[in-house]
N, C-alpha and C positions, 0 to 999 in steps of 0.2 A: 166729214170728220168731228168725233167728240172728244171731249177731256174724260177722266176716269174720276173726277169728283164731283161729290155728291150736289155739287151747284148745275153743273155742267149737265145731270144726268135730270134734273128738272127742267132742263130748257126742252126737253122732247115735246115737250104738253103744248098743245097750241096757243097761239099768240093772244086769242080773243078770251080764252079763260084765263089766260093770265092778266090781262087788262081787268079783269071783273074780278079777281082776286087781289088788289093794289090793297084795298080798305083792311082786308083780314090779313095779309102779310104786314101792313104796318101795324096794326092791332099785336100778330104773334111776336114782332119784332120788340115792342114795347115790353108784353109780359114776358119776352126772354131775357129782356135787360132787367126787371124787376126781380127774377129768378135769379140771374147772376149775380147783382148787389145783395141779395138775402142769403146767397151760399157766399159770398166772401165776409158778410157780417159774421153768419155762424161760425165759419171756419175759425176768424179772428178771435170772437168768444172763446171757443174751445182752447185755440193756443192760450188764449189768456187765462184760463181757468187753469191749465197746466201751467204756466210759469206762477203763478198764486199757489199752487199746488206743494210744487219744488220748494219755492220761499217759506212756504208754513215748515217742510220737513227741516229745510235750512233751520231756521230760527230754534225748531226745536230739537237741531242736533248741537247749534251752538248754546242751548240753555242747559242742555244733558251733559255732554261730553266734557271732562277736564280738561283744562288748556294745560298745553306743556309749553315749556321756554327754552330756548336755546342758548347757549354760550360757545365761543370758539376762542382757544387760545394756539398760538403758531412758535413752533421751536424748528432753530436753526441748527443744524447738524454740520461740524467743519470737515470739509472732505479730507483734510489732510490731518494727522492725529500725531502728537510727540509720545511715543510710547517705549518702554526701557525693554533692553535684552535682558532677559533672565539668567542669560549664562555671563555675557561680557558687562552686562550693570550699563552697557551705552545706550545713551540717549539717540534716538531716531526717529524719523517721520515717516509715518504707516499711512498709507491712505486709504480709506475707510473703505473696503470694497460695497457691492449693491448686496451681496449674499449675510454680510455683518448686520450691516442696517437692516434688512429683510428678517435677518434672527431677531434684533434687538425690537423690531415692531412685534413680532409673536411674543417677546417676554411682556411687552406693554399689554398684550390682551390676554395674559396668562393671569389664572387666579390668584397668586399669590404677588402678583403685580396688585391685581385690585384689593388684598387684605390690606397692602402697606397703603392705598390711595384710600380705604374705607376707614383705617386709624387716624385717619390726618382730617380726613372730610365727617364723619362720621363716629366721631371717639365716643360719645354715650350709646349707641347702639352696639358696638363692639364691645366696650367696656360690660355692659350688661350682660352679653352675651358670653361674654368668658368668665364674667363672675359667677354665673352658674353651673351649677355643678350635674344638673341632668340632661337628657337627651334636646329640651326646650334652647339651652341657654347654645349649642351646639347648631341647631338650624335656624336660631336667631343668628347669629353672626356666617351662616352661610347664606339667610336670606339678604342679609347687608351686601355681603360682597357678589351676589347676583344682581342686586341692583346697581351697584356700581358699574359690574360690568355690562348692564342695559343700558346705561344710561351715558356710555360714550363710547364712540368711534373712533379710529387712526386713520386720517387719511394721509397718504405718502406721496410727494413729489419727487420723482427719481432724479429730474433733470435740475432741481433748484436744493436738494436735500433739504426741503421744509417738510416740516410734518404739521398737521395740522388738526388739533383736538376738538372734536365737536361735541360737548354734551348737551344731555335734553334732562329735564326733569319738572316738574309740577311747579317747584318752587322755582324762580328768576335766580335769588341768590345761591340756593343749592347747585343751581348749573353750572353759576360763574364757578362757584369752588370746588365742583367734581372737575374742572376743566384744568383750572390753576393745581389742582391736587395732583392731577393727572403728568402736568408740566414740571411741577417740583419735584414729585417724586421722579420721573424720568431723569432728571438734572443730577439729584442725588445719588441715585442707581449708576449713572456715569461715573459721576467721582467716589462712588465705594468700590467701583471697578479697578478703578485708576490706584486707588489705596491700598485694593490688593494686590495688585501686582507690585506695587513699590514694594510693599512688607514683603512679599514674596522674594523680591530679589534682595532686601536688605536680609532675611535671614539666611539666603544663601552665600551670602558674602560672609557673613562673620560665622555661618560656618565653616568655610571656607579659610579666612582667616583663623579661627580657633585650631583646626590643623596646621595649619603653616607653624604658628605659633609653638605647637607639640612639636613640630618637627624641627622649628629652631633650637627650643633647648637640649632635644637631642641631640644635634650637632655640635652646640658649644660645650656639651659636657666630652662628647669625642673628641674633638679638637684641644679642650684642655688635659683630658687625658692622653692623650698622644704625645703633647708638649712636654708633658711630664715624665712620660716614659723613657722619650728622649733628649730629654734634659736640654731643649731647644729655649729654652728662657734663658738661658747663658750665654751671652755672646761671648763672654772671654774665651770658652773652650774652641771655639773653631779657630781663634788667633795665635792660642795657643799652639794647638797641632801645626799648622802651617808654618811657625816659628820653628818648630820643632823639626817638621820636615826639611825644611832650609838647611839646618844646620847639620843634618844628617848626610842629607845631598851633598853637601860643601866637604864634609870629613872623609866622606866614600869617596869622592873626587881625587882629594888629595892623597890617598891610600892607591889609588889605582895609578896615578901620574909618580911613584916612587917603587911599582910594581913589586906592590909588596902583597903576599896572597896569606896574608897571616889570619888568624883567629878574627882578628877585630875587625877587619872587613866584612868577615861573614857575619857577626855582629850586627855591623851596620845596615848592612842589607836587608837583615829580618827588621830590624828595628823599622828601617824606612818603608820596609812592604807592610808594618801593621801601622804605621801614624798614616801610609796612603788609605791604607782600607778604612780606617779610621773616618778621613775625612770625607771620602766618597759616601759612606753610609749616612753622615751628618747630610751632607748636602741632598740625598735623596729623601731625608725626612723632612728637609727644608723645604723642597718639591710639593711632598705631599702636604705638609702643612698650609704652604700657600693653596693650593688647590682645596683646601678643609675651608680657607677663611672666605676662598673666594665663590664656593658654596653659600656659604654663610652672609655672605654679604647681597646674593642674588634675593636670599629668604626676605633680608630686612626690605630690601627695595620692594619686592612683591608685598611686603607686609606694610609698607606705607602707600603702595597705590590702591592695597583694598581700603586702607584706613580714609585715603581721599575719595573712593567710590561711596564710603558709607555717608561722608559730608555732603559730597555730590544729591545721593537719594536725600538728604535731610533739606538741602535747599529745594529741589524739583516739589518735596512734598509739602513745603510752607510757599512754596510758588502754584500749587497745584489748580486748575481751573476744569474746569466740565468740558464734557467733548460737546455737549448741547446749550444754546442759551435761548433763554424766551424770550422772544420778540415782540410777544403781543399779549397784553393778557388778559384775561377774560373778564367783562363788567356782567353784570344785571340786567338783563333787556327787560324792557318796559312793555312790547308786543311779543304775542304768542306767537308761535310757529304753526300749530296743529289744535283746532281748527284755526285756520286763517280767514277770518272776516269777509277780505276782499278776493280770496281764493273761492270759498264757499258761496259767494255770490257771485259770481261769474260762472262757476259751476251751476248752479241752480238754474239762472236765466240760461246758460247752453242746454241743459236737460231740460228744462222747460219748453224752449223753443225745436228741440227736437223730437221732446214724447208728444207735443201738442203737433207738431207737421205731422209724425207717423200716425196719429190718430185722425187725423183731417183724410190724409192720406187714405185711411183704411175707410173711414167714414164713408168718402167719394169712392172709392174704389167699390165697396159692398154696396151703397147705396143705390136704390134705383133697379138692383139687379134682378130677375125672376128666381123666384124661392118657392112658389108654388103653381102647378097651372091656371087655378082660379084669378091669379093676378091677370091674365092676358085678358079677362072676361071685358076688360076696360075700353081695348081697342073694336074698331071697325071690322075688322077681319075677321072672320070664324077660326075656331080652334077646330082641325080635320080629324088631328088624332094625335097619338104621342108614337117617339121615336125608343123602345124599350133601351134601359142600360145593355151594352154591347163591348164589352172588353176587347181589346184588341186582337187576344189569341182568337177569340168567337168569331169577328170578321174575318181573320186571315183564313181560317177553316172554313167560313162560309164561299169566302171567293174562289178557293180552289177545290170546293168541293164537285166530283168528277160524274157523280151519278143523281138522276134527277131524283129518286126519294131522298138520298141523302139532304140535297140541298132544299128540297118542301120543308122537308124535318127543319133544318136550320132556320129556314125562313116564315116558320110559323108564326112567328110575332110580331112579323110586317102584313099579316094577313088582313086585320082589321084597318088599317089606314088603308092597304090597297082597294079594298072594296069600298070603304066610303069615298074613294077618289074617283073611283069609275063609276060612282052612284052619281057624283056632283058632277063630273063630265057627261054624261048621258050616255057613254059608250059602250055600258053593259045590259041596255036596254032595247038594242037594235035598230035604236036611231042612228047611229053614227058606231063607224067601223071602226075608226083609229082616233088617235087623240097626242096633242104634245105635250108633254108637262114640264114647264122650268121647275129647277128648285135651286134658291139661292138662300141668303142669310143676310143678316145688317152687316155682320165681320167675320174674322177668319176662326178656325179650326171649333165649330158649331156643329158638324155632323152634315152638312149637306151632302159630301162625296158619300159617305157611308148611306144614308138615305137614297142618296140616287142608284147606285147598284144594288142595294137590295129589292127596291122597285121593281127596277129592269130584272134582276135575276129573278123575284117572284112569279113576274109576267110569264118570263121566258118559261118559267119551271110549268105552267100552267098552260104551256102548249103555243102561249103567241110569237109573233116573229117582232121582235123590240129591236129598239137601235139606240145604245146610249153613246151619248157624245159628251165629251169632256172638254169644257170650255175654261176651265181655272187652270191660268198661267202658270199656277204655283207646281214645283215638282215635288211637295212632299206630299200630297191627297193621297187617296189610297186607291181609286182607279190609275192614276198614273203609276203609282209603284206597283202595282199586281199587272198592268200590259206589259205582254209579251212583244208586240209590235207596232211601234211608233208610225204615224203619217208623217210622209215626207215633205206635205203640204198643209197649212192651216185647214179649217173648218170651214173656212170662208170661200176659200181656193175649190175647195170639194163642193160647194154647193154650186158651182158655174157649170157644172157635170155631175148630177148625182148618180148617173153612172158609175163613176170612180169609187163611190162608197167601200161597197162591196170589196172592190181590190185593197182597197186601204183601211178597212177593219179587221179587227181579228174577234176569235169565237171562244167562248168559255169550253174548254172541255167537257165533249160529253153532251154540248147543249149548243147546236150548230144555228138555234133560233134566235140566238143573243149574240149582236155585232157591237162589238164597242171600239169606238174612235176615240183614242187617245193622241194629244197634242204630242209636236216632235220638242225633241230634246232643245228648250231655251227658247221656244216658241213665245213671239210678242204677244200682248193683248190684242183682241179681235176690235175691229176698228168698221164698222157698217157705213157704208157710202149709200149706195141705192136699195133702198127697202123692198122696191118693187120685184127685185130679181130675184132678191131670199123669200120673200112670201109666195114667188113662183115655185120655187126650187122645195121649201119646204113641204108644199101640195103635195110636189110628185114624191117624197118622202111617205109622206101621211097615205097615199095610195098603195105606196109598196109595206110600209111597216103598219104593225096595228098600235103600238106604242112606242112613242119615241120620247125618250126621257133625256134631257139636257142639262148635265153640271154646269150654273153660271158661276162667275166670280160673285163677291157680295157686293149688295145692292150700293153701299156707302163708299165703295171703292172704285167701281167699276158701270158703267150705261148698259152691259149686254143686256142684262136681267130686264132692265126697264125699256131698250128696243125692241126686245121680241116678246114682252109680257101680252101685248094686244094681241100677237100673232098665236098664241099659244091658247090651249082650252084650260088650263088651270098654271096658275103659280104659288107653289108650295114655298112657304117663307119661315125657314128654321129657326127657332129659338131656343139656346141651350141653357138649362137651369144653371143658376149661378153663375153664368159666363156673358148672356146677353144683356143689355141695360135696358131697363124703359123707354130711356130717350131716343136710343140707336134703333129699338125696336119700332116706336114711331116713324121716325125718322123715313124708314125704310118703307113701312107699308104706306106714308103720307106718298114719295115719290114713287111707287107703284103704281097708287090708286090716280096722281096726277097724268101718270104716262098711258091712264086707259088700262092698264093689265087686267086680264080675265080672270075672274072666279081666283080672289088671291085668299090663301090660308092659310093657317099657323100650323105649324107642324112642331109640338113640345119634344124635344131631346132630354131624357131625363137621365142622358149618360154623363 
């Protein structure tokens, strides 16, 4: 059993020839080591040049770009604020909500707020713009406001109620002044809001006090008029009426005891009733007067309470404190934030390394690949022909053609290569009636399955009896994809009884002379043990078929082509343009030569 590596493929050669080539192998190994070291040095030099180029671009950026400096000031907002009730003028604590704080942040980012900051930080620009009466002055003020707005940003921390003010400018002093100016303006803004609340509450209280005093004046006038109208200010009137009422009741009682019903008794009763009516009317007036006095007293107490509230507002205004306090004062920075030399240096190193590695990979990926067919003349194996550029749609149409004429027309491009192959193998001159052709390549996806199918289909269209065998274990090649019938066993098992091949093969529609052996799904790679039985079986097949085309796995990954190369009449090594590397093609040709492969020829795939 043999391994799939290229070294194991080389072991198939006879030991005598290997011992004779020890000196040559040592020389080739030394040459390969020199080539590897040269390759490493070239790539290292390329990476170093890329790093130097990125460093030069970084130096040019640092030399031309104007640096910017950054300064930061921090504010802390109290979560609980003492605010005034505008209706009752009572001081109470209100928790600052997230919505209110977000609204104040929007205020800080407004143009009106930026105008206040510009008046503090850039007084010369604002005064020069406001003094001008033309349109240029207005545009100068707008540009100053835009500069302030673009120079700072607000970073809000909801969990700690902290506000970071980050200002950037070409001048470090100006950046610090902008950050501190925004902080001071916000503190002043909160103070102005509180003063406006206090002033609004004071005006409301004074208005209520003025209306109350007018009501008190009217009430005092009404009380005085009522007192004069009912003569309630003379206390002796009530005592006199009381004494008169007692005297009349005594006289009336004495007259009733004497049982005298004279005119005097009647007069006494009338006089007593009149006096009692006067007392009752005076008592009612006294009650009404007391009510007026209590109402007036209540108004006086309200007036005193409003006066106390005004005094409390005055004290609150004197002890007024801002909602936010500045805990960090911005100071000028000596190191610019953009561009940062450290960051630019690290970025230049990373960009240089990345760009250098990419260029090295592209160089190694493209270097040594086939770009035109004339480059293959340096190899020992001859170039037998070209496989034209065939699209996938064309290949599918070629594979499923059902009429002999359409298949011949589809395969007219492969005719020169087929004629050359027949001439090289000698099967077309009458000396030999059958041939076995191996189709392989150095690596994958180089067109060997397409070439195998095209050769077999072209020969079958010419009336020959052809056997196409797919030994590639890949499930994505052309033959495996288009096969309608899969063999239950591998090709090696079928070789033990060649008569089973007709039953295991499937035929192209309309072309019964083309038999195709497709590998079973998930088939393992073929490993040859007894080559004598394989040779006998292939001889039987050659007597039965005029052409046997075997699609072999890549030479550098499997030893099938090397084992069968000496038994075939020709070995086609497919090299694809811009895909196959010179080194891989050379190794593949060398391995086939070491294993005594017959008539090795290169087919260039232009697709």
